[in-house]
Residue, then its C-alpha position, 0 to 999 in steps of 0.5 A: x547804514x547799508x542800503x539793502x534792496x528792501x530799504x531802497x524800495x521803502x525809501x521811494x515810497x510815500x516819503x519820496x517827495x520830502x526826501x527830494x525837497x529836503x536833500x540839499x540837491x536844489x529847489x527844482x520842482x516838477x512844474x513845467x516852468x521850472x526850467x526858465x532862465x539861462x542854461x548854465x551850470x554843471x549837470x550829470x547825465x545817467x545813461x544805460x545806452x551808448x555802450x562801449x568805446x564807440x558809444x562813448x565816442x558817439x555821445x561825448x564826442x559827437x552828440x555832447x560836442x554839438x550840445x557844448x557848441x549850443x550851450x557853452x555854459x553847461x558842463x555835462x558829466x556822464x554816468x554810464x550804467x547798464x539796464x541791469x543796474x539802472x533801476x537800483x542806481x536810480x533808486x539809490x540816488x532817490x533814497x539818498x536825495x542825489x539824483x542825476x540831473x538828466x536820466x535815461x530810462x526804459x519804457x514803462x519806467x515813467x509812471x513809477x518815477x513820475x508818481x514818486x516825484x522823481x522826474x519833472x513834468x515837461x512842457x507839452x510843446x516838446x512833444x510837438x517839436x518833432x514829428x513823433x509817432x503817437x504810440x512812441x510818445x505814450x510811454x513818456x506820459x503819466x496821468x496825461x502829462x509829459x515827463x520824458x521824450x523818446x530817444x530810441x525804440x527797441x521792438x520785438x519782432x520775428x526773424x526767420x531764415x528764408x532759405x529754411x522756409x524755401x527748403x521746406x516749401x513754405x511760401x508765406x510767414x505764419x499769420x496766427x499761432x496755429x500756423x506758427x506752431x505748424x510751421x515750427x514743427x515742419x522746420x524742426x530737424x535734428x540739431x535745429x529748432x523751428x522756433x526760438x522764442x527764448x533768446x530774448x528776455x522771457x518777460x518781453x517775449x511773453x508780453x509780445x505774445x500776450x498783446x498779439x493774443x489781444x490781451x493787456x497788462x493792466x487797466x487804464x488807471x494802472x490799478x488792476x492786472x488784466x493779464x490774468x485772464x484766458x489770454x494771458x494763460x494762453x500766451x504762456x501755454x503756447x510756449x509750453x506747447x512749443x516745447x512739448x512739440x520739440x520745436x522750441x527748447x528753453x535750454x538752447x537760448x543764446x546770450x545777448x551778443x552771442x551768435x543767435x540760433x538763426x545766425x548759426x542755422x540752429x534755429x529757423x525762426x526767433x523772437x528778437x529785436x531790430x538790433x539783430x541786423x547790426x549783430x548779423x552785419x558784424x558776425x555773419x554779413x553773408x546772411x544779409x548779402x545772400x538775402x537769407x533773413x526775413x522778418x514779420x510781426x507776430x500775430x494771433x488775434x491781432x498783430x502786435x509788436x512790443x515797444x521797448x526803448x530808452x526815454x530821456x527825462x529831467x530830474x525834479x531835483x536838479x539845481x540847474x533845471x534850465x541846463x537839464x531841460x536843454x540836454x533833454x531836448x537836445x538828446x531827443x533831436x533827430x540828429x541825436x536820435x539817429x546817431x543813437x539808433x545807428x549805434x544800437x541798431x534801434x528804431x528811431x521813433x520820428x517820421x522825419x527819419x523814416x526815409x534815411x539810408x540807415x532805416x532803409x538799409x536795416x530791414x528790421x528797423x524798416x519793418x518796425x517803423x512800418x508797423x508802429x500802429x501795432x506797437x504796444x508798450x510794457x508797463x502802465x502802472x506806478x508799481x511796474x518797477x517791482x512787478x517787472x522783476x517778478x515776471x521771469x522767476x514767476x513764469x519760468x517754472x511753467x516752462x522748465x518745470x511742471x507748473x501749469x500756465x494757469x497757476x503761474x499766471x495766477x501767482x503773478x497776478x497775486x504778486x502784481x495786486x500786492x505790489x499795486x496795493x502798496x502804492 
């Protein structure tokens, strides 16, 4: 029978634990001691990062080359995917009882898959193996237990054109939304928007503004949406106000990998990630050489920086849990993390790496590491995988259509409550 999206979601419901133990993929358990024994056997790694030829060379040549030297009795097969396809790929494997042994997934993804028994609990000592920033480890936990280790972070910050600020006589970056809106108006000219918040995913952008406005996504137990209060509405309304001012334009957002509005001079400020630094170095190195780019952390009621990224976890159903555990640990070593971060322009979440040449050269990464105390992660509920897919299509009509911010947030709240109620 063909597995459609509805049947996949149903398959990861209450019957998941039975599927995992009865599927014939092994006798792995979520207990932290299940990986005792020698690291040996053939395992599979599912990853949405290490993209392209350079990424593949980094992973299979450098990182896994070092792993093979340390664990010669383990063979690793790599299954490459994208973040757009990752959820469905994991869900399909979970429904069929054939999960990869090691899975790399996003921030916010751990509670949903830990709650379903798909990934194994890890020994707490692994969280102490390196000097992780406290906030970096938070997305790796569910119900206080460790289920993953961080590999790279992707923070959301504001990047701006220093030359545009200087031409307009603006001497400091905005400290709150009132100043941001005023500066965006001042910088807007014919053919140029003062602020581009829309060239990153709308979900991630709205969340960053929500956090900066002092809001939260969910209650501590993940059972109640909290974004439906005034702070969530105000965060969406701010986008509508920018559009009404003419200083932001949803239709002028750029695609991932394409030269951004800040690069082309068609935007003076934008929400983006630290990866933009690598993109600029390749596409417009003169902007870096001439010191035309600056960055700052979004702030209103508080400074806030959305913390996304990639974590690595162990399947609870691996036939070779010792080999899978060894690979999880190896992918989270400083050497492996630094390689992945450099390739993607991401933030390494280890204090050990804060003084490396890579961090010092990438000013957006440097800013992010210096402000990790302001980092906030998305997710926080076992229903996150269903809710996250509804955020953009639910909020978008308030920006491009006539729906009010209040109504859009209320509708998202109803959808979130329904999703949580089904858990």
